[in-house]
C-alpha positions as CSV (number, residue, x, y, z in Angstrom):
1,M,-36.2,65.0,-21.4
2,R,-38.3,64.3,-24.3
3,S,-35.3,62.1,-26.5
4,T,-34.8,60.4,-23.0
5,I,-38.4,59.1,-22.5
6,I,-39.1,58.8,-26.3
7,S,-35.6,56.2,-26.1
8,L,-36.7,54.3,-23.2
9,L,-40.2,54.2,-25.0
10,A,-38.6,52.9,-28.2
11,L,-36.7,49.8,-26.0
12,L,-40.6,49.1,-24.6
13,T,-41.8,48.7,-27.9
14,V,-39.1,45.4,-28.8
15,F,-38.7,44.0,-25.5
16,S,-40.4,41.0,-26.5
17,L,-38.1,38.3,-28.9
18,P,-40.5,37.2,-31.9
19,A,-41.9,33.9,-32.2
20,M,-40.9,31.5,-34.5
21,A,-43.5,32.3,-37.2
22,N,-43.8,33.4,-40.8
23,E,-40.3,32.1,-41.6
24,G,-38.5,33.2,-44.8
25,S,-38.1,35.7,-47.4
26,L,-41.6,37.2,-49.2
27,A,-40.4,39.8,-51.8
28,F,-43.1,42.6,-53.4
29,V,-41.7,43.1,-56.8
30,G,-42.3,46.6,-59.1
31,A,-44.2,49.1,-56.7
32,R,-43.6,52.6,-56.4
33,I,-42.1,52.7,-53.1
34,I,-43.2,55.3,-50.4
35,D,-41.1,54.3,-47.8
36,G,-42.3,57.3,-44.8
37,T,-39.3,58.8,-44.4
38,A,-38.1,61.7,-46.1
39,A,-36.8,60.3,-49.0
40,E,-38.4,60.8,-52.8
41,P,-40.4,57.5,-53.5
42,I,-38.7,54.9,-55.3
43,E,-39.8,53.5,-58.7
44,D,-39.9,50.3,-60.2
45,G,-38.8,49.3,-56.7
46,V,-38.6,45.5,-54.2
47,V,-39.2,45.2,-50.3
48,V,-37.7,42.0,-49.0
49,I,-39.5,40.7,-45.5
50,T,-37.8,38.3,-43.9
51,D,-39.2,36.4,-40.9
52,G,-41.9,39.6,-40.5
53,R,-39.0,42.1,-40.7
54,I,-38.0,44.4,-43.7
55,R,-34.8,42.9,-44.9
56,T,-34.3,45.2,-47.9
57,V,-35.8,47.8,-50.0
58,G,-34.3,49.6,-53.0
59,P,-35.0,49.7,-56.8
60,R,-35.5,46.3,-58.8
61,S,-32.0,47.0,-60.3
62,A,-30.3,47.7,-57.2
63,V,-31.9,44.5,-54.8
64,T,-30.9,40.9,-54.8
65,I,-34.0,38.6,-54.1
66,P,-33.4,36.2,-51.2
67,E,-33.1,32.5,-53.4
68,G,-36.4,30.8,-52.7
69,A,-38.2,33.6,-51.4
70,R,-42.2,34.0,-52.4
71,Q,-42.1,37.1,-54.8
72,I,-45.5,39.1,-55.7
73,N,-45.8,41.0,-58.7
74,V,-47.2,44.3,-58.0
75,S,-46.2,46.5,-61.1
76,G,-48.2,49.5,-61.2
77,K,-49.0,49.6,-57.4
78,T,-47.9,51.6,-54.6
79,I,-46.4,50.4,-51.7
80,M,-46.2,52.2,-48.7
81,P,-45.8,52.0,-44.6
82,G,-48.8,51.1,-42.8
83,L,-50.5,54.2,-41.5
84,I,-50.5,54.9,-37.6
85,N,-53.0,56.3,-35.7
86,S,-51.2,58.6,-32.9
87,H,-53.9,59.5,-31.1
88,G,-56.7,56.8,-31.2
89,H,-58.9,54.6,-28.7
90,V,-59.4,50.9,-28.6
91,G,-61.9,50.7,-25.5
92,D,-65.4,49.2,-24.3
93,T,-67.5,50.7,-27.2
94,L,-69.8,48.3,-29.7
95,G,-71.6,50.3,-31.8
96,L,-73.2,53.8,-29.5
97,S,-72.5,52.3,-26.6
98,G,-70.3,51.6,-24.0
99,G,-69.6,48.9,-21.6
100,E,-67.9,46.3,-23.6
101,Y,-63.8,46.6,-22.4
102,N,-63.1,42.6,-23.0
103,T,-60.2,40.8,-25.2
104,D,-63.0,40.3,-27.8
105,N,-63.9,43.5,-28.7
106,L,-60.2,44.9,-28.4
107,L,-59.4,42.4,-31.3
108,R,-62.6,43.1,-32.9
109,Q,-61.6,46.8,-33.0
110,L,-57.9,46.3,-33.9
111,S,-58.8,44.2,-36.9
112,L,-61.1,46.8,-38.0
113,Y,-58.2,49.0,-37.9
114,A,-56.2,46.7,-40.1
115,R,-58.6,46.3,-42.7
116,Y,-58.5,49.4,-43.5
117,G,-55.0,49.9,-43.3
118,I,-54.1,51.3,-39.8
119,T,-51.3,49.1,-38.5
120,T,-50.8,50.8,-35.3
121,V,-52.5,52.5,-33.1
122,N,-51.2,54.7,-29.8
123,S,-54.6,54.7,-27.4
124,L,-54.5,57.3,-25.2
125,G,-56.6,56.6,-22.2
126,G,-59.2,54.3,-21.0
127,D,-57.1,51.3,-21.5
128,E,-57.7,48.6,-19.0
129,E,-55.7,45.1,-18.2
130,E,-56.5,43.2,-21.9
131,G,-55.3,46.0,-23.5
132,F,-52.2,46.1,-21.8
133,A,-52.3,42.0,-22.6
134,L,-52.5,42.6,-26.0
135,R,-50.2,45.0,-26.4
136,N,-47.6,42.4,-24.6
137,S,-48.3,40.0,-26.6
138,Q,-47.9,41.7,-30.1
139,Y,-44.1,40.9,-30.9
140,D,-44.7,38.4,-32.9
141,Q,-44.0,36.8,-36.3
142,A,-47.5,35.6,-36.2
143,L,-49.5,39.3,-36.0
144,D,-52.0,39.9,-38.2
145,R,-54.0,42.5,-36.3
146,A,-53.0,46.3,-35.6
147,R,-50.2,46.5,-32.9
148,L,-51.7,49.1,-29.8
149,L,-49.9,51.1,-27.5
150,V,-51.4,51.9,-24.6
151,S,-52.0,54.1,-21.6
152,G,-54.1,53.2,-19.1
153,S,-56.6,55.3,-17.4
154,V,-56.8,59.2,-18.2
155,V,-55.3,60.6,-14.8
156,V,-57.5,63.0,-12.3
157,G,-57.1,63.7,-9.1
158,D,-58.0,66.1,-6.3
159,S,-54.5,66.4,-4.9
160,E,-50.6,66.1,-5.6
161,E,-50.5,63.0,-3.8
162,A,-53.7,61.4,-5.6
163,I,-52.0,62.6,-8.9
164,R,-48.8,60.8,-8.5
165,A,-50.1,58.0,-7.4
166,E,-52.6,57.7,-10.4
167,V,-49.2,58.1,-12.4
168,N,-47.5,55.5,-10.8
169,R,-50.5,52.7,-11.1
170,N,-50.2,53.2,-14.9
171,A,-46.6,53.3,-15.0
172,D,-46.3,50.2,-13.0
173,R,-48.9,48.1,-15.2
174,G,-46.1,49.0,-18.1
175,A,-47.9,52.1,-19.9
176,N,-46.5,53.4,-23.3
177,F,-47.7,57.1,-22.0
178,I,-49.1,59.4,-19.5
179,K,-52.6,60.8,-20.1
180,V,-54.2,63.8,-19.1
181,R,-57.0,66.6,-19.7
182,M,-56.1,70.1,-19.8
183,D,-59.9,71.2,-20.8
184,D,-63.1,72.8,-19.5
185,N,-65.2,71.0,-22.2
186,L,-66.3,74.5,-23.5
187,G,-66.9,76.0,-19.9
188,A,-68.6,73.2,-18.5
189,T,-66.3,71.7,-16.1
190,E,-63.3,72.8,-14.4
191,K,-59.8,72.5,-15.5
192,M,-57.4,70.7,-14.2
193,P,-55.6,72.8,-11.7
194,K,-51.8,73.8,-12.6
195,N,-50.0,72.5,-9.9
196,L,-51.7,69.8,-9.9
197,F,-50.8,69.6,-13.6
198,D,-47.0,70.2,-12.7
199,A,-46.8,67.3,-10.3
200,L,-48.3,64.7,-13.2
201,V,-45.3,65.8,-15.7
202,D,-42.6,65.3,-12.8
203,Q,-44.0,62.4,-11.5
204,A,-44.6,60.9,-15.2
205,H,-41.1,61.8,-16.0
206,I,-39.4,60.3,-13.1
207,R,-41.0,57.3,-14.1
208,R,-40.0,57.8,-17.2
209,L,-42.6,58.0,-19.4
210,P,-44.3,60.6,-22.1
211,V,-47.4,62.9,-21.1
212,A,-49.6,62.8,-23.8
213,V,-52.1,66.5,-23.1
214,H,-55.8,66.6,-24.4
215,L,-56.2,70.5,-24.5
216,F,-58.5,73.1,-26.3
217,Y,-56.6,76.6,-25.2
218,L,-53.5,78.4,-27.0
219,D,-52.6,79.4,-23.1
220,D,-53.0,76.0,-22.2
221,A,-51.0,74.6,-24.4
222,K,-48.2,77.1,-24.4
223,Y,-48.3,76.5,-20.3
224,I,-48.2,72.4,-20.5
225,L,-45.4,72.7,-23.1
226,N,-43.0,75.1,-20.7
227,S,-44.2,72.2,-17.9
228,G,-42.8,69.7,-20.0
229,A,-45.4,68.0,-21.6
230,D,-44.1,65.6,-24.7
231,L,-47.5,65.4,-26.8
232,V,-49.8,68.2,-27.9
233,A,-52.6,65.3,-28.6
234,H,-55.9,67.8,-29.8
235,S,-55.6,71.0,-31.9
236,V,-55.3,74.4,-30.6
237,R,-58.7,75.7,-31.0
238,D,-59.7,78.7,-29.4
239,L,-57.5,81.5,-31.0
240,P,-54.5,81.6,-34.1
241,V,-51.3,80.0,-33.3
242,D,-48.5,82.4,-32.4
243,S,-44.9,82.6,-33.1
244,E,-44.8,81.5,-29.1
245,F,-46.3,79.0,-29.4
246,I,-44.5,77.4,-32.7
247,N,-41.5,78.4,-31.1
248,L,-42.1,76.2,-27.9
249,L,-43.3,73.0,-30.2
250,K,-39.7,73.4,-32.1
251,S,-37.1,74.1,-29.6
252,K,-38.5,71.3,-27.6
253,D,-39.3,68.8,-30.1
254,V,-42.7,68.1,-29.3
255,C,-44.8,67.0,-31.9
256,Y,-48.7,68.2,-32.6
257,I,-51.6,66.4,-33.1
258,P,-54.8,67.7,-35.0
259,T,-57.1,65.3,-34.2
260,L,-59.4,66.9,-36.9
261,T,-62.2,64.3,-37.4
262,R,-62.9,64.4,-33.4
263,E,-64.1,67.9,-34.2
264,V,-66.3,66.4,-37.2
265,S,-68.3,63.7,-35.0
266,T,-69.9,66.8,-32.4
267,F,-72.1,68.5,-35.2
268,V,-71.9,66.0,-38.7
269,Y,-74.8,64.3,-37.3
270,E,-77.0,66.9,-37.0
271,S,-78.1,65.8,-40.9
272,E,-76.9,62.7,-42.8
273,P,-73.2,63.1,-43.6
274,G,-71.9,62.5,-47.1
275,F,-69.3,59.8,-46.1
276,F,-72.7,57.5,-45.5
277,S,-72.9,57.3,-48.9
278,D,-69.2,55.9,-49.5
279,P,-68.6,52.7,-50.3
280,Y,-65.2,52.6,-48.2
281,F,-67.3,53.2,-45.6
282,L,-70.1,51.3,-45.9
283,Q,-67.9,48.3,-46.4
284,E,-67.7,48.3,-42.6
285,A,-70.5,50.1,-41.3
286,D,-72.8,48.6,-39.0
287,P,-76.5,49.2,-40.7
288,V,-77.9,49.8,-37.5
289,V,-75.8,52.6,-36.0
290,L,-76.1,54.2,-39.4
291,Q,-80.2,53.5,-38.7
292,Q,-79.6,55.5,-35.2
293,L,-77.6,58.1,-36.2
294,R,-80.0,59.0,-39.1
295,S,-82.5,59.4,-36.0
296,P,-84.8,62.6,-36.6
297,E,-84.5,63.0,-33.0
298,R,-80.5,62.8,-32.3
299,Q,-80.1,64.8,-35.4
300,S,-82.1,67.6,-34.1
301,R,-80.7,67.4,-30.3
302,M,-77.1,68.0,-32.3
303,R,-78.8,71.0,-34.2
304,N,-79.7,72.4,-31.1
305,S,-76.5,71.4,-29.3
306,S,-74.6,74.6,-28.3
307,S,-71.3,72.6,-27.8
308,A,-71.7,71.3,-31.5
309,Q,-71.9,74.5,-32.9
310,Q,-69.1,75.8,-31.1
311,Y,-67.0,72.8,-32.3
312,K,-68.1,73.5,-35.6
313,I,-66.2,76.9,-35.5
314,A,-63.7,75.5,-33.4
315,L,-62.7,73.0,-36.2
316,D,-62.3,76.1,-39.0
317,V,-59.7,77.3,-36.0
318,A,-57.9,74.0,-36.4
319,M,-57.8,73.9,-40.0
320,A,-56.1,77.2,-40.1
321,N,-53.7,76.6,-37.2
322,I,-52.4,73.2,-38.9
323,N,-51.4,74.9,-42.2
324,V,-49.6,77.7,-39.8
325,L,-47.8,74.9,-38.3
326,N,-47.4,72.7,-40.9
327,A,-45.8,75.7,-43.2
328,S,-43.7,76.5,-40.2
329,G,-42.0,73.3,-39.5
330,V,-43.7,71.7,-37.1
331,K,-43.4,68.2,-36.5
332,I,-47.2,67.2,-37.1
333,A,-48.4,63.3,-36.1
334,M,-51.7,62.0,-37.8
335,G,-54.7,61.1,-35.2
336,T,-58.2,61.0,-34.9
337,D,-59.4,60.7,-31.5
338,S,-61.7,57.8,-32.7
339,G,-63.0,54.9,-30.8
340,P,-66.0,56.6,-28.7
341,P,-69.3,56.3,-30.4
342,A,-69.7,57.6,-33.8
343,R,-66.0,58.5,-34.4
344,F,-65.5,55.7,-36.6
345,Q,-62.2,53.6,-36.3
346,G,-60.2,53.4,-39.6
347,Y,-62.1,55.1,-41.7
348,F,-61.5,58.4,-39.8
349,V,-57.9,57.9,-40.3
350,H,-58.5,58.2,-44.0
351,M,-61.2,61.6,-43.7
352,E,-58.2,62.8,-41.0
353,M,-55.6,62.8,-44.1
354,H,-57.8,64.1,-46.5
355,M,-58.4,67.2,-44.2
356,M,-55.1,67.4,-43.3
357,V,-54.4,68.0,-47.2
358,E,-57.8,70.4,-47.6
359,A,-56.1,72.1,-44.5
360,G,-52.6,72.8,-47.0
361,L,-50.8,69.7,-46.4
362,S,-49.4,68.2,-49.4
363,P,-50.5,64.7,-49.9
364,I,-46.9,63.5,-49.1
365,D,-46.7,65.2,-46.0
366,A,-50.0,63.9,-44.7
367,I,-48.3,60.4,-45.6
368,R,-45.3,61.2,-43.7
369,A,-47.6,62.6,-40.7
370,S,-49.3,59.1,-40.8
371,T,-46.7,57.0,-40.9
372,G,-42.5,57.9,-40.4
373,V,-43.2,61.4,-38.1
374,A,-46.2,59.2,-36.4
375,A,-44.2,56.5,-35.1
376,D,-41.5,58.9,-34.5
377,C,-44.0,61.1,-32.2
378,I,-45.0,58.1,-30.0
379,G,-41.3,56.3,-29.7
380,A,-42.4,53.5,-31.9
381,R,-39.0,53.3,-33.5
382,D,-39.9,49.8,-35.1
383,V,-42.9,50.3,-37.7
384,G,-43.9,53.7,-39.3
385,T,-41.2,53.6,-42.3
386,L,-39.8,51.0,-44.6
387,E,-36.8,50.6,-43.8
388,P,-34.2,47.3,-42.9
389,G,-35.0,45.8,-39.5
390,K,-38.5,47.2,-38.9
391,W,-41.5,45.1,-39.0
392,G,-42.9,44.3,-42.1
393,D,-45.9,46.4,-41.9
394,L,-46.9,47.9,-45.6
395,L,-50.0,48.6,-47.7
396,V,-50.4,47.9,-51.5
397,L,-52.4,50.3,-53.1
398,G,-53.6,50.5,-56.6
399,A,-53.5,53.9,-57.4
400,N,-50.6,56.6,-55.5
401,P,-51.6,58.8,-53.1
402,A,-49.0,60.8,-53.4
403,E,-50.5,62.3,-56.4
404,N,-54.2,62.6,-55.1
405,I,-54.6,61.7,-51.3
406,E,-58.1,60.1,-52.1
407,N,-55.9,57.3,-53.6
408,S,-55.4,56.1,-49.7
409,K,-58.5,54.5,-49.9
410,S,-57.0,52.1,-52.7
411,I,-55.8,49.7,-50.5
412,E,-55.7,46.3,-52.3
413,S,-53.8,44.3,-49.5
414,V,-52.5,45.0,-46.0
415,W,-49.6,43.4,-44.3
416,I,-48.4,43.3,-40.8
417,A,-45.3,41.3,-40.0
418,G,-45.7,40.3,-43.5
419,N,-48.9,38.6,-42.9
420,R,-51.8,39.2,-45.4
421,V,-54.5,40.9,-43.2
422,A,-57.8,39.1,-43.9
423,E,-60.5,41.0,-45.7
């Protein structure tokens, strides 16, 4: 079922023909190329983009640059695909408040993501008509902001009829995913009953859409996989993962998104976090928001929050589990659940990648989890790797992130469909 659904989703992501813009060829010459696949990096490579899409990639000695192409000397640099946030949100947040779901605010967020090198965001819930419209308009050679996939509402309901109706409503709007929560918020709420979850998966698959599941507990993770869920959208955080869960993920070809920075956001503002002094963070941070997060009253509330302290422990479990899953060959996709207040879009993607390496992944594994693997996991088949025919979404970095993942912050330019993103 998953392969059928993802194949259909891939067709959705290329349904619109590109507009005639950004014509001609652009050649990046001389860089180390990390292409987002399992292949080894190419030294002294060339990437050619023609009319917004990748025309050719390879060693300089083997590539013929088209006559008339504009050449960009990137000798000594590293080129990699644009990053993909496989679980983010592009919604109504402005500062630390909500209620601002409108086209201008969505474009602000997508531009922010792009400046940080995130060229595709899979928004898993809270998506309204403006988000669908932006998704529909992005298959264009003139694009210069992050691409967007949308899910519509997070499906809820107190009956099978209501659940199926909400799935249909999102499907009719053209959702890329159906998103559902299978969680009790540390015992504070009731979980969706299993019979309703089963009805949701059934209806989503009738509509040929994959199901992404918010969860916390190992037992729930096993249940949703046996019920046919297509994407595990958060870490298992209550217990160490076991062989049964690992085998389910692998046999059903389901991807796992750790969202480690989601956990960080639940407790880190109990004091001033270290990244408040990171220039890479400060270049986009709103001083008003930082001042609010430094409030002694806010910090005290977080220090005294029982849930914050429980999520702090849960992060340790999540970190251990991602290492085990990666070593076991499970497909891991980078995602942050950023977008809600104080989960900083763009910057948290780099933090997530760095935490994945701290948890035990190699830098190249984290890069692939954030590019080619992520694209595969969300069905975005025309982005994520630097291969002929795909959109020309790439980053030029001053240092090699495969040597040190902190070098993911060394971005010198971002290109989407061959268009340089304004800094």
